[in-house]
C-alpha positions in Angstrom: 143.0 -140.3 51.8 142.5 -143.7 53.2 143.4 -146.9 51.3 140.7 -149.4 50.5 142.2 -151.7 53.2 141.9 -149.0 55.8 138.3 -148.2 54.9 137.3 -151.8 55.1 139.0 -152.1 58.5 137.2 -148.9 59.8 133.9 -150.3 58.6 134.5 -153.6 60.3 135.3 -151.7 63.6 132.1 -149.6 63.3 130.0 -152.7 62.8 131.6 -154.5 65.7 130.9 -151.5 67.9 127.3 -151.5 66.9 127.0 -155.2 67.8 128.5 -154.5 71.2 126.0 -151.7 71.8 123.1 -153.8 70.6 123.6 -156.3 73.4 124.1 -153.7 76.0 121.0 -151.9 74.8 122.7 -148.6 74.4 121.7 -146.4 71.4 124.4 -145.6 68.9 124.9 -142.0 67.8 123.4 -140.9 64.5 126.9 -140.1 63.5 127.8 -143.7 63.8 125.2 -144.7 61.2 126.2 -141.8 58.9 129.9 -142.8 59.0 129.0 -146.4 58.3 126.9 -145.4 55.2 129.6 -143.1 53.9 132.3 -145.7 54.3 130.2 -148.3 52.6 129.6 -145.8 49.7 133.3 -145.0 49.5 134.3 -148.6 49.4 131.7 -149.4 46.7 132.9 -146.4 44.6 136.5 -147.5 44.9 135.8 -151.1 43.9 133.8 -150.0 40.9 136.5 -147.5 39.8 139.2 -150.2 40.1 137.1 -152.6 38.0 136.8 -150.0 35.2 140.6 -149.2 35.1 
């Protein structure tokens, strides 16, 4: 399991990579988008769960 801090860091890296590819006009893999969405969902879930505890 990853900690919330690790998840946020990975999400930041994925978004940074997407920005780099945008300016070089290279298409990102579909897996990149899926990972980004999953990480965002995991972070939201963890933040909601912490708020309810």
